[in-house]
Residue frames relative to the residue before (quaternion, step in Angstrom):
aa qw qx qy qz dx dy dz
M 1.0000 0.0000 0.0000 0.0000 0.00 0.00 0.00
V 0.3566 -0.7356 0.5409 0.1977 3.59 -0.90 0.96
A 0.4283 -0.6945 0.5181 0.2565 3.55 -0.90 0.97
P 0.5031 -0.6470 0.4681 0.3303 3.62 -1.00 0.73
A 0.5938 -0.5579 0.4392 0.3784 3.56 -1.22 0.55
P 0.5611 -0.6369 0.4154 0.3271 3.61 -0.98 0.82
V 0.7726 0.1408 -0.0671 0.6154 3.59 1.14 -0.63
P 0.5140 -0.6454 0.4518 0.3393 3.62 -0.88 0.82
P 0.5608 -0.6310 0.4138 0.3407 3.62 -0.90 0.85
A 0.6108 0.5622 -0.3611 0.4249 3.63 0.98 -0.73
E 0.6372 0.5235 -0.3206 0.4660 3.59 1.05 -0.75
I 0.6502 0.5102 -0.3114 0.4691 3.58 0.96 -0.85
W 0.6345 0.5206 -0.3305 0.4661 3.60 0.96 -0.85
R 0.6296 0.5262 -0.3364 0.4622 3.63 1.01 -0.76
W 0.6488 0.5054 -0.3206 0.4700 3.58 0.96 -0.82
L 0.6778 0.4936 -0.2951 0.4581 3.59 0.94 -0.85
E 0.5764 0.5790 -0.3740 0.4389 3.61 1.17 -0.45
E 0.6670 0.4817 -0.2972 0.4845 3.58 1.26 -0.23
V 0.5656 0.5641 -0.3933 0.4552 3.59 1.29 0.04
P 0.2613 -0.8026 0.5142 0.1521 3.62 -0.41 1.17
D 0.5072 -0.5707 0.5376 0.3578 3.52 -1.28 0.47
P 0.4572 -0.7194 0.4367 0.2874 3.66 -0.72 0.93
E 0.6988 0.4569 -0.2858 0.4703 3.63 1.10 -0.51
V 0.7652 0.1292 -0.0765 0.6261 3.60 1.14 -0.63
P 0.1487 -0.8783 0.4466 0.0839 3.59 0.44 1.23
V 0.5601 0.5745 -0.4179 0.4261 3.62 1.19 -0.03
L 0.6635 0.4420 -0.2965 0.5258 3.58 1.31 -0.11
S 0.3271 -0.6886 0.6001 0.2422 3.54 -1.08 0.69
V 0.6355 -0.5186 0.3924 0.4161 3.56 -1.23 0.31
V 0.6084 0.5321 -0.3452 0.4770 3.59 1.21 -0.48
D 0.6901 0.4702 -0.2873 0.4692 3.61 0.84 -0.93
L 0.6135 0.5289 -0.3419 0.4764 3.57 1.17 -0.53
G 0.4140 -0.7450 0.4362 0.2889 3.57 1.22 -0.43
I 0.4908 0.6891 -0.4244 0.3226 3.59 1.18 0.33
V 0.5963 0.5059 -0.3826 0.4921 3.62 1.21 -0.25
R 0.1567 -0.8490 0.5036 0.0319 3.56 -0.38 1.26
E 0.8251 -0.0210 0.0699 0.5603 3.58 0.99 -0.71
L 0.1379 -0.7307 0.6608 0.1019 3.52 -1.27 0.60
R 0.1523 0.7824 -0.5972 0.0902 3.58 -0.90 0.85
W 0.3903 -0.6992 0.5509 0.2351 3.51 -1.12 0.73
Q 0.0383 -0.7590 0.6500 -0.0024 3.53 -1.01 0.92
G 0.7714 -0.0939 0.0025 0.6294 3.52 -0.03 1.32
G 0.7591 -0.3157 0.2499 0.5114 3.59 -0.77 -0.98
E 0.6075 0.5613 -0.3380 0.4490 3.57 1.29 0.20
L 0.3292 -0.7168 0.5792 0.2056 3.55 -1.06 0.81
V 0.1654 -0.7656 0.6160 0.0838 3.56 -0.86 1.01
V 0.1326 -0.7812 0.6093 0.0311 3.56 -0.73 1.16
T 0.1993 -0.7868 0.5766 0.0938 3.56 -0.61 1.16
V 0.0821 -0.8043 0.5880 -0.0237 3.54 -0.78 1.14
T 0.1514 -0.7422 0.6458 0.0960 3.55 -1.09 0.82
P 0.3144 -0.7689 0.5192 0.2009 3.62 -0.41 1.15
T 0.6222 -0.5583 0.3942 0.3817 3.56 -1.22 0.48
Y 0.7568 0.0773 -0.0574 0.6465 3.58 1.22 -0.56
S 0.5727 -0.6061 0.4101 0.3694 3.60 -1.01 0.68
G 0.7480 0.3548 -0.2069 0.5213 3.60 1.13 -0.59
C 0.2313 0.8093 -0.5144 0.1641 3.59 1.21 0.42
P 0.3956 -0.7486 0.4786 0.2323 3.61 -0.64 1.07
A 0.6603 0.5268 -0.3124 0.4347 3.62 1.18 -0.36
T 0.3895 0.7604 -0.4615 0.2391 3.62 1.24 -0.11
A 0.6844 0.4778 -0.2962 0.4643 3.61 0.85 -0.91
V 0.6387 0.5149 -0.3249 0.4705 3.60 1.02 -0.77
I 0.6373 0.5245 -0.3250 0.4616 3.59 0.97 -0.84
A 0.6462 0.5130 -0.3189 0.4665 3.60 0.92 -0.89
R 0.6577 0.5104 -0.3059 0.4618 3.59 0.91 -0.93
D 0.6857 0.4939 -0.2868 0.4513 3.59 0.91 -0.94
I 0.6312 0.5152 -0.3297 0.4770 3.60 1.01 -0.77
E 0.6831 0.4838 -0.2906 0.4636 3.58 0.81 -0.99
G 0.6541 0.5147 -0.3073 0.4613 3.60 1.02 -0.79
A 0.6474 0.5142 -0.3195 0.4631 3.59 0.97 -0.83
L 0.6838 0.4689 -0.2918 0.4770 3.57 0.94 -0.81
R 0.6057 0.5469 -0.3457 0.4632 3.59 1.08 -0.72
A 0.6235 0.5485 -0.3321 0.4474 3.61 1.08 -0.74
H 0.7037 0.3998 -0.2472 0.5328 3.59 1.26 -0.41
G 0.6064 -0.6069 0.3359 0.3887 3.57 1.26 0.37
I 0.5394 0.6159 -0.3990 0.4128 3.59 1.25 0.36
T 0.2909 -0.7031 0.6206 0.1894 3.55 -0.96 0.92
A 0.0907 0.8199 -0.5519 0.1227 3.56 -0.57 1.16
R 0.0572 -0.7414 0.6631 0.0862 3.49 -1.36 0.33
T 0.3363 -0.7220 0.5646 0.2163 3.53 -1.19 0.53
E 0.0833 -0.7465 0.6527 0.0988 3.50 -1.28 0.46
T 0.3927 -0.7291 0.5222 0.2039 3.53 -1.08 0.79
R 0.0709 -0.7608 0.6445 0.0258 3.53 -1.03 0.90
L 0.2148 -0.8142 0.5317 0.0909 3.58 -0.63 1.13
A 0.7577 0.2925 -0.1869 0.5526 3.61 1.19 -0.33
P 0.4706 -0.2810 -0.8255 0.1344 1.47 -1.57 1.90
P 0.5791 -0.5981 0.4153 0.3667 3.57 -1.13 0.56
W 0.6052 -0.5620 0.4249 0.3705 3.56 -1.20 0.64
T 0.0664 -0.7697 0.6340 0.0346 3.53 -1.18 0.66
T 0.5681 -0.5999 0.4341 0.3592 3.58 -1.12 0.57
D 0.4825 0.6406 -0.4442 0.3994 3.60 1.25 -0.11
W 0.6441 0.5425 -0.3146 0.4379 3.59 1.18 -0.51
L 0.4677 0.6447 -0.4621 0.3900 3.62 1.24 -0.08
T 0.3968 -0.7048 0.5287 0.2573 3.58 -0.94 0.81
A 0.6462 -0.4933 0.3999 0.4233 3.57 -1.29 0.29
K 0.6238 0.5327 -0.3295 0.4674 3.58 1.04 -0.79
G 0.6561 0.5146 -0.3010 0.4628 3.58 1.00 -0.82
R 0.6393 0.5156 -0.3229 0.4703 3.59 1.00 -0.80
D 0.6465 0.5073 -0.3128 0.4763 3.58 1.01 -0.82
A 0.6463 0.5219 -0.3192 0.4561 3.58 0.97 -0.85
L 0.6250 0.5284 -0.3388 0.4640 3.60 1.00 -0.77
R 0.6632 0.5161 -0.2988 0.4523 3.57 0.86 -1.01
Q 0.6863 0.4833 -0.2839 0.4636 3.59 0.89 -0.95
F 0.6575 0.5068 -0.2922 0.4748 3.57 1.17 -0.59
G 0.5586 -0.6237 0.3764 0.3966 3.57 1.28 -0.27
I 0.5731 0.5237 -0.3950 0.4912 3.58 1.26 0.42
A 0.3730 -0.7222 0.5353 0.2296 3.58 -0.77 1.01
P 0.3252 -0.7468 0.5391 0.2142 3.62 -0.66 1.03
P 0.5923 -0.5568 0.4212 0.4021 3.58 -1.17 0.44
G 0.2198 -0.8107 0.5325 0.1039 3.55 -0.99 0.81
S 0.5825 0.6065 -0.3678 0.3970 3.56 1.23 -0.18
P 0.3580 -0.7280 0.5335 0.2394 3.60 -0.68 1.00
A 0.6842 -0.4889 0.3472 0.4151 3.56 -1.26 0.42
G 0.7820 0.3611 -0.2581 0.4375 3.52 -1.13 0.70
E 0.6133 0.5312 -0.3692 0.4532 3.61 1.16 -0.29
L 0.5057 -0.6127 0.5109 0.3283 3.52 -1.18 0.63
V 0.1988 -0.7853 0.5788 0.0938 3.57 -0.78 1.02
Q 0.3995 -0.7002 0.5376 0.2472 3.56 -0.82 0.97
I 0.6071 -0.5422 0.4186 0.4028 3.56 -1.20 0.42
A 0.7762 0.1018 -0.0570 0.6195 3.60 1.02 -0.76
P 0.1050 -0.8355 0.5367 0.0534 3.60 0.24 1.24
L 0.5652 -0.5496 0.4810 0.3836 3.54 -1.29 0.34
V 0.0267 -0.8167 0.5733 -0.0597 3.56 -0.60 1.18
A 0.3857 -0.7106 0.5381 0.2383 3.58 -0.88 0.93
C 0.5093 -0.6447 0.4832 0.3025 3.55 -1.05 0.81
P 0.3873 -0.7355 0.4993 0.2442 3.63 -0.77 0.94
Q 0.6113 0.5608 -0.3495 0.4356 3.61 1.25 -0.31
C 0.8425 0.1202 -0.0185 0.5248 3.59 0.73 -1.10
G 0.5086 -0.6843 0.3969 0.3399 3.60 1.27 -0.14
A 0.4547 0.6935 -0.4545 0.3252 3.60 1.24 -0.11
R 0.3350 -0.7417 0.5470 0.1961 3.56 -1.13 0.66
Q 0.5103 0.5994 -0.4364 0.4358 3.56 1.27 0.31
T 0.2815 0.7549 -0.5313 0.2620 3.54 0.22 1.31
E 0.1668 -0.7756 0.5971 0.1185 3.53 -1.27 0.33
C 0.4500 -0.6565 0.5348 0.2838 3.52 -1.16 0.67
V 0.2597 -0.7697 0.5688 0.1286 3.55 -0.69 1.14
S 0.7833 -0.0824 0.0868 0.6101 3.56 1.05 -0.87
A 0.4480 -0.6861 0.5060 0.2693 3.57 -0.94 0.89
F 0.7212 0.3606 -0.2251 0.5469 3.58 1.27 -0.25
G 0.1578 -0.8203 0.5477 0.0470 3.55 -0.50 1.23
S 0.8182 -0.2599 0.1911 0.4758 3.54 -1.21 -0.58
T 0.7537 0.1192 -0.1093 0.6370 3.59 1.27 -0.35
P 0.6690 -0.5287 0.3249 0.4092 3.63 -1.13 0.41
C 0.6864 0.4936 -0.2915 0.4474 3.61 1.12 -0.51
K 0.7129 0.4128 -0.2572 0.5051 3.61 1.25 0.07
A 0.2261 -0.7189 0.6384 0.1563 3.55 -1.34 0.47
L 0.3984 -0.7081 0.5295 0.2437 3.57 -1.18 0.53
Y 0.0608 -0.7930 0.6059 -0.0183 3.56 -0.84 1.10
R 0.1732 -0.7405 0.6337 0.1418 3.54 -1.36 0.21
C 0.3682 -0.7056 0.5636 0.2210 3.55 -1.06 0.83
L 0.3455 -0.7481 0.5313 0.1968 3.56 -0.85 0.97
A 0.6199 0.5402 -0.3406 0.4559 3.61 1.25 -0.32
C 0.8124 0.2089 -0.1117 0.5328 3.61 0.63 -1.09
R 0.4325 -0.7520 0.3978 0.2986 3.59 1.38 -0.08
E 0.4969 0.6689 -0.4253 0.3533 3.61 1.26 0.14
P 0.3678 -0.6880 0.5673 0.2638 3.59 -1.06 0.69
F 0.0291 0.7942 -0.6069 0.0137 3.59 -1.19 0.49
D 0.4679 -0.6398 0.5314 0.2989 3.52 -1.30 0.45
Y 0.1873 -0.7361 0.6402 0.1151 3.54 -1.27 0.57
F 0.3336 -0.7315 0.5634 0.1904 3.56 -0.76 1.07
K 0.3247 -0.8001 0.4760 0.1668 3.57 -0.28 1.31
P 0.4034 -0.6874 0.5391 0.2723 3.58 -1.03 0.76
H 0.1979 0.7526 -0.6212 0.0921 3.54 -1.15 0.62
């Protein structure tokens, strides 16, 4: 007979929804879609995380923050990294996409399987205009590109699909 988990998984997921991504703090690690699995191994919770990029510089910070948040709730935890399958922006939650938009970052709009242009047409998160231009395919982090709205003239980040 398998012993029940010490804490219901739904409760743990709620706690993890409060752990912000260090590079885009309006997103939780859950809304970003990088927390892939929770499993108990003995008395320890193992949290499996898939970073947005295999070389993501925030991976160690994310692991520390997840483990610290769970420790604050009396849970002994460790994180492990899983690179396959690779993270995709399809894993962003609807709440996460809304949070990006409200923060001024255009969320990816291309569903999985569609060919993505190098500089796709992106609506401005400030005014909604579709008259935008890609200023740089490389933004403030590897997962973002820099755009400018030709209508309201505001620059904004675009969270690249991959």
